[in-house]
N, C-alpha and C positions, 0 to 999 in steps of 0.2 A: 630411560630406555629399558631399565631392568624390568619394569612392569610390562612393557611390550614383549620382552623376551619370554616372561612367564606366561603371558597370554598365549603366545604361540605354542608354548609347551603344553599348556593345559587344554585350551580349546581345540587345538589340532595337535595330534601327537607328533610334534616336531622331533621328539625323542625317537620316533620311528626311523630317524635318520640312519640308525645302525642298519636297519633292514634295507634302506635305500642304498647304502654303500655296498652291501652285499650284492644287490642287483646291479649296481654300477660296475662292479668288478668284472662281471660276466656279461655285460650288455651286448658286446659284439656277438658273442655266441648266442645270446638270447634272441637277437634279431634274426640271425640266420637259421637257428636250429630249434630253439626251445620255446614254444608258444606259451606254456604255463608260466615260465620264468618272466617272459615279457609282460604277461598279464599282472604278475606280482609286482614288477617294477612300476608299471603305470598306476596301479592301485595305491602303492605307497607314496608315489609322487603326488597323487591327488589328495591324499590325507593331509598334506601340507597346506591345502587351501582352507582348512578350517579356521584360520585366522580371520576370515571374512565374517564369521559369526560373532555378533555382539549381543543383541537383544533376543536372539533366538538360539535354540539348541538343535543340533542335528539329531534327528530321530533315526533315520536309516540312510544308507548309501547303497544303491543297487547298481551293479556293473554287468554289462552284457558285451561280449566280444565276438566279432564275426571275421571270417576270412574274406577279404575284399574281393578276391578273384572268383570265389564260389558262392559268396553270400551265406555260407553255412556257419554254424557254431564251430568255434575252435575246440570245443570239448572233445576229448578222446573217448568219452563214455556216453551212453544214451542220456545221461543227466543233462539238465539245462546248463548252459555255460553262463551262470549267473552267481552272484554272491551278495549277501546282505550283511551289514554290520549294524549293531545297535549299541548306542552309547548310554550310560547311566551316570547321573550326577548326584552329589550330596546336596544338602539344603543350602549350602553356600555357593553352589554352582561349580564346584570342582569336579572334574572328570574322575570317577572312581573305578570304573571298569568298562571294557568294551567286549561285546560278544560278537563273534563272526561265525556264520554258518552258511551252508549251501555248498557250492562247488569250488570253494576257495582252495585253489591249488590241489583239488581233490581231497581236501581234509574234511572230516565230518564236523569239527568244531574247533574254535580257538577262543580263549579267554585271556584278556590282559587286565591286570590289577595295578593301580597306580598308588604309590605311597608318598606322603609329603612330610616335611619337617614342620617345626612350630611356626615358621614364618611363611607357610604355604608354598615353599619351593618343592618342586618334584625331586625326589631323591632316589626313587627306585621304581622300575617297571618289571613285573613278573608276568610272563606269558606262558600259558599251558596250551599245548596243541594235541588233539587226539586225531590220529590218522585213520582214514577209511581204508578198507581193503583195496580199493582201486589205487589210492595213493601209494600204499606199501608195494603193490605189484609194479606200478610204473616206475617208482623211484627206488626200488629195492630197499625200502626201509625195514628195519628189524624191530624197532620199538614202536609201541602203540601210542604212548604218551611221551612228549618231550617238554622240557622246561627251559626257558631262556630268561636271562636277567639283564637289565641295563641299569647302571649306577651313575648318578649325576653329581658333579661338584660345581661350585660357583665361586666367582670373584667376590671380594668384599662388597662391591657395589651392586651385587645381585645378578650380574650377567653370567650366563652359563660358561664355565671354564672347560669342563671335559665331560665326556660320556664314555663309559667303559662297559663293554658287553661281554657276557659269559653265557655259555649254553652249549648247544649242539654244534656250534661253529667255532672256529678259532677266535680267540679274544680280539676285539676291535677297540682301540683306544683313540678317541678323537679329541683334539684340542681346538679351541676357538680363540680368535683375536678380534678386537673391535677398534673402531676409530673414535675420535673425540666426541662424536655425536652418539656413540653407543651402538652404531650399526656394525654388524659382523662383517669383517673384511677378509678373514682368512680361516680356513679349516685345514688341519694337518692330521694325517693318520698314516699308518704303515700298511702296505699291501704287498704280499709276496716278497718280503724282505726289502722293499723300497719305500722311502718316505714320499707320500703324495701330498700335494698342496693344492687346494682350491681357493682362488682369489675372487672376491666379490667387488663389483663396480657399481656405483650409485649415481643417479641424477637427482641431487637433493637427497631425499630419503627414499627414493624409489630405486629398487634393485633393477638394474638394466642388463647385467651380464654376470655369469659365473664362468670362470675360465680355469681349466686344468690342463695338464700336459697332453691329454688324449681326447678331450671333448670341450664343447662350449655351449652355453645356453643363453639365448637372447630373449629378453622380456619386453613386451609392448603393453601400453595402457590406454584407456579411453580418457575423455576429458573429465570424467568423474574420479579418475584415479584408480579405476578397477583394472586389474590385469586382464587383458583380452587374449593374449597369446604367449606361448613359449615355443621356441624352436631349438631343439637339441641337435647339434651336429658333431661329427667325430673326425679326429685327425687322420685316422687310418681306414676310413670307410666312407663311401658316398651315401650311405643310409642316413636318414633323418627321422626324428620323432617330433611331430607338431601337435601342440595342445591348444584347443580353442575353448574359451570360457563364455558361457551365456548366463546373464543375471536377470533376476526379477525386478519389480518396481522398488523393492527395498535394498537393491544392490547385493542380494544374497545369490551365490552361485546355485543354479538349478539344473544346469546341464553342462557337462564337460565332455568334449570329444577329443580322443587321441588317435592319431593316424601314424602308423609305422609301416614297416615293410610287410605288406600283405594283410595287415591287421587293422581293424577299425574297432575301437573300444568306446562305449558310451557309458558315462556315469551320471546317474540321476540322484538328486538330493531331495529328501523330505524333512520338514522341520516341525518342531512344536514350539509355541510361544509362551513365555511366562508372563 
């Protein structure tokens, strides 16, 4: 199972979980108030779907978000409400960097570099972000460049043990537990002085539910084993976020649609084959 864990880490930035957690912490506010943060949350969640890619590599991911009631772009500037990321790999197929540009959170550019140990385990991610004038004006940012780091540790069997993040945010320390099959069954981390635990439930090896004290995510699959939907609900809000997945003849995700409160986001994938 350690190989599967590393596949998720390398082929899809599962290590972006740090950013997902940040978004999770403020999701209720995001849904009600902050469209850019909601876009950020949905994009990071979609990044987790890269585990679908085996014989193909993702070339680009393009995201467009619209306000459901008006049909207009959710962007607060005249720029297109879209974002494109490009992945680069070494000769052995390891992801070595990701470039993100466009209207991503109103930033001009973002670059992530991934470092590995001698056994090809991911041990560090370094992300540099350059803010646009629009981003600094909207978010009252003072620095043009920011740097964030994520450091990873492993059990002896190769399963991910912990992920520790440093940067412009408060440090986040996440620990993982697994069942006898090697499936992750628990994540624990501290948020605002409280220990939070997310528990994972499986049907065989298929993840069917993630439960925490404030939200629940239910997963459904087709007869080929492809995940076709996710439904995120909250304990203290009637709002939901539903994600629908569409696949091509090779069972690669080509279109993903996320609908939340007043927002419809579409993510399209483009591949190159080796």
